[in-house]
N, C-alpha and C positions, 0 to 999 in steps of 0.2 A: 770462507772459513779461515780463522786465524789460529796460529799455533797455541795461543793461550786458551782457545776454546776446546782443544782436544781433551779427552777422547770424544768421538762422535756418539751422540745419543743413539743413533741407528746408522751403522755403516752402509746399509742398503742391501739389495738383493742383486748380486753380481751376475753378469752374463758369462756363463761358464761353458759356452758352446765351443770356444777355441781360445787360444792365447791372444791373437789379434783382437778378437771381439771383447775380451776382458780388458785389454789396454784401451780400446775405444770407449768402453763403459766407464773406466776410470776418468778418461778425459772429459766425457760428458758431465760427470758428476762434479767436476771442478771447473766448469765453464767460466764462472765468474773470475776465479783466480787466473785462468788461462788468458782471459781477455785483459785483465789488469797487467799481467806480465807482457802480453803482446803490445799493449799501448805504450808502456814504459820503454819497451824494446824499440818500438818505432821512433819514439822521441830520441832515444840514444843514437840509433843508427842514422836517422835523418840529420841530427845535429852534426854527427861526424861527416856525413856526406856534404854538409854545407860548408865545411872548412875549405875544400879545394876552390870553391867558387869565390870565397872571400880572399883566399890567398892569391888567386889569380888576379882578382880586382886590385889587391894591394901592390902586386908586382907591376901591373899595368900603370898604377898611379905613380910609382917610382919612375917608370920609363917616361911617362908624360909629365913628370915633375909637378904633380898636383898634391900639395900638402893637405888640402881639405879632404880629398877622397882617401888619402892614406890614413887620416885620423878616423874617418868613418869606418874604414876597413878594420882598424884596431878596435874600435868599439864593438863592431859586429863579431870579431873573434872573441872578445871578452864574453859577450852574451852567449855565443855558442859554447864556450868553455863551461859556463855555468850550467847550461842545459845538458851538456854531456855528463857533467858530474852528477846532476840530479837524476838524469835518466839512468845512468849506470848504477847508481846507488839503489834506486827504487826497483830497477830490473832485477838486481841481485836479491833484494829483499823478497820480492814477490815470487821469483823463481825458486828460491830456497823454501819458501812457504809451500809452494806447490809440491815440491819434492817431499818434504816432511809430512804434509797432510796426506799425500797419496800413500806413502809408506805406512803411515799410521792406520789408514783405512784398510789396507791389505792385512796388516797385523791383527786388527780387530776382527776382520772376517775369518782369519785363520784361528784366532782364539775362540771365536764363537763356534766354529766347526769342530774344534777339538773338544770343547765342552759338550757339544751335541752328541758326538760319536763316542766319547769316553775311551775306554780301553780298546774298543773295536777299531780305532783309527790306525794304530800301529800294526794291526793284522791285515789291513787293506793297503797301507802305504808304509814303506820302510821308515823307521824312526829317523835314520840319517837324512832321508829326503825331506821329512818334515822340518828338521833343523835347518837344512840348506835353504828351504823355501822361506822360512821365517827370519833368516838372517841375510845372507848374501843376495838371494833372489829379490827380496823386498827392496833392497837398496837399488838394484838395477832397474826394477820396475819404476821406482820413484825417479830415477835418473831420466828415463824416457819421457815421463810425464812432465818433468821440469824442462827438458830440452825442447819439447815440442813447441811451446809458445815462443821461445827464443828463435827457433828455426823459422816459424811463420813470420816473425818480425823481420828477420834477416832477408827472407825471400821477398817480402813486400818492399823492403828498402832497396834491394837490387833492381826491382822493376821500376821504382820511382827514379832511381839514379840513372838507369838506362834511358828512360823516357826523357828525363831532364837533359842529358847529354846530347841526345838526338835533336832536341829543340834548340839547345844552346849552340852547338857546333856540329851540324850534320856531317861534315866531311870526316871527322874523327869519331863522332858519337855513334854513327852507324856501325863502324868497325867494332867498337866496344860492345854495342847492343847485340851484334851477331855472334860475338865471341863468348858472351856470358853463358848462354845455354850450353855451348860446347864445354866450357870449363866446369859447369855445375854437373853435367851428365856424363863427363868423360870416364868417371870411375864406375859408372853403373854396371858395365859388363863384369867387373871384378867383385861386385857385392855378393852375388850368389855363392861364389867360392869362399869369400871371407865369412859369410854367414854360416856355411857348412863347417868351416874350421872352428868358428866360435861355438857352434852347437856341440861339436865333438869335444871341445875343451870343457864346456859346461858339463857334458855327460861324464867325462873322466873325473872332473872335480867333484861331481855329485857322488860318484861311486867311492871316491877316496874319503869323502865326508861320512858316508854311510859306514864304511869300514872302520874309520876312526871312532865313530859314535858307538858302534857295536863292540869294539875292542875295549873302550873305556867302561862301557856298561858291564862287561864280563871280565874286568881286570882281576877281580878277586879270584875268580875261577881259573883264569889263565895262570895266575901265579901258583895256584894250588897244583896244577898239572904240569907246570914248567913250560907253558906254551907261549911265554912272552916273546921270545926271540923269533918264533915262527910267525906270529902276527906282526911283529915289528918288521920282519923282512917283507911280508905282504904289503904293509903300508908303505914301505920304502919304494917297492916296485910301483905301487899305485901312484905315489907322489911323483916319481920320475916320469910316468906316463902323462901326468897332468902337466909337468914342466915341458915335456916335448911338445904336447899339444898346444900349450900356451906360446911356445917359441914359433911354431908353424903359423899360428893365428897372428902373432905379432909381425911376422914377415909380410903377410898379406896386407895388414893395415899400414905397415911402413911403406909398402909399394904404393898404396892408395895415397898416402901423405906425400910421397915423392912426386907422384903425378900432379897432385894439386899444387905443388910448388913449381914444377917444371913448366906446365902449360901457362899459368899466369906470367911466368918469367918471359916466355916466348911472346906473349901478348904485349907485355910492356916494352920489350925490345922493338917489336914491330911498330908499336904506337909511337915510340920516341923517334924511330928512324923516319917513318912517314910524316909525323908531325914536324920534325926539324926541316924536312924538305919543303913542306908547305910554308913554314915560317920564313925560310930562306928566300922562297919565291914571293913572299909578301902576301900570300893568300890568307894567312891567319896571323893574329898578333901573338907576341911572346906570352902575354898573360893568358890568352886562351889555351895555348899549348900547356902551360903550367897547370891551368885548371883541369884540363882533360887528363893529363898525366897523374895529377894528385888524386882525382876522382877514381881513376882506374886502379891506382895503388891501394887506396882505402877500400875498394870493393873486394879486395882479397880477404879482408877481415870477415865480412858476412858470408863469404864463400866457405869459410872454415866450418860454419854451422851445418853445411850440407854433409860434410864428412862426419861431424859429431852426431847428427841425427841418424845417419846410416849406422854408425857404430852403436849408438844407444839402442836402436831398434834390433840390431843383430844380437845384442846381448840380452835385451829385455824380453824378446819373443820366446826363447826357450824357458826363461825364468817365469814368464806369465803362463806358459803351458804347464809347467810343473805346479804352479799355484792353482791352476784350473783343475789339475788332476786331484788335488786335495779338496778343493772347494766343491767339486761336483759330487763328492760322496754324500749320501743322504741316509738318514735313519729311516728305515722303512716303517711307515705308520699310516694307518687310515685315519680319516677325519674323526675327531673325538666325539663319542656319543655318551660319555660318562662325565658327570659333573664333579664327583668326589672320588678320592682313591678308595677302592673296594677293600674288603677284608674277607678272610676265609682261607680255604685250602689253596696251596700253590700246586698246580698240576701242569705237567708237560704231556700233551697228547702224543707227541712224536715218539717219546720213549716209554710212556706209561708211568713216569715218576710222579709220585704223590707225596707232598709234604703237608701233613695235616696241620690245621691251625692250632697254634699253641704248643706244638711238640718240637723236640729236638731230633731232627732226622739226619742220619749220616748216610752218605752215598759212597759206594766203593766201585771204582772203575779200574780195570786192569790196564787201560791205556791212559796215561796222564793227559795227552792231547784231547782225547775224548771227554775227559773230565772238564778240561778248560772250555771246550765248546759247549758242553751242557750247562756249565755255570753261566756262560754268556747268554744262552737261551733263556735261562730262568730269570735273568735280569732284563729281558726284553731286547737284547742286542741281537738282531737278526744276522745270521751268517751270510756273507756275500756269495753270490753265485760265481762260478769259475768258468771262464771261457775255454775254448778248445786249446788255446795257446797257454792256458794255465794262469792267466792274469785275473785277479779278483775284480769283479764289477761291483757297482754300488747297490744293485738290487739284491733282494733276498732270494734264496733258492726257491724256485717255484713249487707250490703244492705243500710247503711245510707249515703245519698249523701253528698258531700262536700259543704261547704259554698263558694259562688262565690263573687268575687270582680271584678267588670267590666267584668263579664262573664267568669273569669278565676278561676278555683277551687284553693282554698288556699293550698290543699294537693299537688298541682303540683309545688308550689313555694319552692325555697330553704328556709331553716329555717330563715336565716338572712333577706331575702326579705319579708317573711311572717310577721316577727316581725316588720319590718319597715313599712309595709303597714297597719297592723291592730294591735293596742295595746289594751289589756284588763287590766283594773284596777279592781280587785275584791273588795269585800266589806270589806276585812281585809288586806289592803296592808301593806307591811313590810318596815320599815325605818332602813337602816343600820347605824351603828355608824360612826361618822365623823362630819365634819363641814357642815353647811347648804350649803356652796358653793360646797362642794364635793357631797352632796346629789343631787343637781341640775345639776351637771356636768355629763350629760348622753348623749348618742348618740341622735342627734336630727337633724331636718331639718335646724336649724339656723334662722328660721323666727320668732320665739317667744323668746323674752328676758326673763330672769329669773324674773326681776322686774315686767313685765307685767303678767307673770303667777302667781306670788305671789299676785298681786293686784286682778286678776280675781278670785282667790281662797279665797279672803278675809282673807289674812294671816297677816293683820296689827297688831293684838294683839299678834300673835305668834312672829313677828319680835320685838315688844316691849319687850316681855318676854325674848327673846334671847339676846337682847341688854343689859338688866339689868344683865343677867347672864354672859355676855362676860368678859373675862379677859383682853381684849385689852383696851388700853387707850382711843381709839376713840369709843369704844362700838359698833363696827361693828357686827351686828347680823349674817352676812354671814360667819364670822370667828368663831362663837360660836359652840362648839362641841355639837352634839346631841347624847344622850346615845343609847345603843343598843335597837332596835325596838322602839325608841322614848319614852321610859318608863318615862322620866322626863316630858313629855307633856301629856295633857289631850287627851281623845279619839277624840274629835272634832278637836283639833290642829293637831294631827297626820294625821287625814283624809284629812284635807285641805292642809297640806304639801305634802302628797302623790298625791293629785289632782294637785297641782302646778307642781310637777315633771312630771306627765303625760302630762300636758299642754305644758311644755317646749319641750317635745319630739316631739310634733306636727306631729303625724302620719297621713296617708291618711284617716284612719277611727279610731276613738277613741270610745271604748266601756267602759262605766262606770256602775258598779253594785252598786246601792245605794250610790251615791257619797256624799249625804248630810244626811245620816242616823244618824250621831252623833252630829249634830249642831241644834241650836234652829231655830224656824221658820223665825225670822228676818234675821239671817245670811243665812239661806237656800235660801231665795228669792234673796238676793244679789249674792250668789254664782251661782245660776242658771242663773241670768242675766249676770254675768261675763263669765260663760262658753259659753253662746250663743253669746256674743259679741266677745270674743276672737277667737271662732271657726267659725266665719262667713265664709260662702262659703267652709267649711270643713265638712266632714261627721262625725256626732256625734250620738251615740246611748247611751241612759241612761235608765237603768232599775230602776224604781222608782214607788212609789205609793202616793207621796206627791202632793196635788193639786197645791201648789205653783210652783213646778218644771214643772208639767205636763201642766200647763196653758201657760208656756213660750215656750213649744215645738212647732215646725212647724207642726208636725203630731204625733199622738199617736196610738199605736197598742196594742190591747188587745189579750193576749195569754191565751187560756183556753184549758186544756187537750192536750197540746203539739201542738196546731194549732192556727194560727192567726184567730180570729173569728170576729173582728171588727177593722176598721181603720177610723180615723177622727181626729178632734181637740178635745181638752179636754172638752170643753163645749158641743160640739155635742154628744160625747159619754156619757157624764153625763146626757144629756137629753133623749137620745134614747136607751141606752144600759143598762139594769138592772144589768147584771153581772159586767160591768165596775163600775157602781155606788156602787155595793156591796163591791168591793175591795177598792175603793178610799175613800168612806165615812164610811166604816166599818159597813154597814147596814146588818142586818140579813134577811133571806128569809121572815120571818113573817112581818118585817117592810116594805119590798118592796111590799109584797102583800097588806098590809094594806094601803099603800100610794095610790094605784090604781088611781082614777080619779084626785087626787090632785097632780099628779106628776109634772105638770108644775109649780104649786105654790111652790112645794118642791125644784125644780131646781132653781127657782128665789131666794129662800131663800139662797141656797148654793152659788149662784153667789154674793149675797149681802155680805155674810160672807167672801168670797174670796176677794172682793173689800176692805172690812174693813182691812183684814190682809195685803193686798198689801200696803194700805196707811200707815199702822202702820210700 
């Protein structure tokens, strides 16, 4: 796989049983790249290892006053220099290719999982952790995959050099061969502690990233309540904890590096002392001593790869474990038994909520969290089960029946068919960066034009603002770029653009969670009328508590305690259902009890207020 061939047509099915198994799976899927890198690494290392032999040959030629052998040694050094340059260049090229392609594979896997789970992902895994995995963790995983082939080449080169020295000069070669395993494995007892410190540092860094991500996402709210300094102080403390953990981890790695400098230095001193004694006694030639000493010195370079692979694994293992935690989440679905997307009533057996086909149904929940969970269920997003420790698992809660569309369980539909049939827009929709035209260029039925969707969502002022910000001569708002998450727009403008995007999609059933929560009452009434008009004869479900929207719905369902307890029109429920009235009018229990016999008069007053608001 070359960089120019990215992205992968299919990144594969990863082994998510554990972090090490995931790293092994990545290595297996890049076996050709690993073999290329290892081959070039062997050429590079062995060419370097050949230099001491040639240098010793040249020194001995000078001692023996042989010009021919000295010229031959010069030619051999030139050839080795060329091989070293070629091997180093190609090793770097193939190693970086392995790094980038491995990181790209992980990013594609994460993107695919994000698209599969949708909004349910951030309810199972913190948004900050997803960001950490897709940025820093991906880089560290790629680092280990890249370093693995270079390590194998270095280990093979050490074995070859040790065997060669034993055959070339047993008296000194045996000393070097016996010392190499000790030098390579001397830091092994320190690695568990270094790994634990690295894991602790990664954990602290992940928490700091999550805190920063959550703070940035809620910055507008924090400014409104004056909580910026509070969260800034929290992030400062978290960043200081990361710094302290990083310093502790660096101390351990510096100790490992010091040991890998000290022990080879002791070996070289011993080798020179013993070799000089043998040369003085005439047992070995000066050239042989130079050869062995040079070889032992150059062996320190491949030894460095042992430290690097240990460090790469220590940092990549927790990163791989975090990636596995995201990639192991699954959308709970049985094998599809339905060929086409069904049509009909949208029904939730768990709560008894029925949204008849072709009608505008409003749902009122006293608990906003309950409304969010029910909206997810209507879209086929199964809620995760919760363990005794309170951690969300990937499986759906046992015994919870699937939502039905036209009598067909959504769990039995293919993911694409389910998303085409039912679309859920949550209360905090995301706008991706790009032009307005690109924002509205989404898979759709083709029956709703972008202009009609924008008009229904009351986006006139948004279009005017984008036209003024347009860099085109004609001031076309459709070509104006929208910043990431629509940060250049107000909350109400973002919400209406997201609503227009959902209306353009025109699904069989559209589920809206508080679609007008960020707009004023006048705009809210017009948006509600626009939704009802554009979605005529299409199934629409809106979770809301605003009387202006509820009064336009064909039917209203009250959900209390996870069950539908009342169904009717807005005015009927306002008159007959105290629990509904308490949610919609924000009345307390004491106020409801005090109203008592005057309830009809109270209802008439509310009707009068609503009529005044509608006329306004």
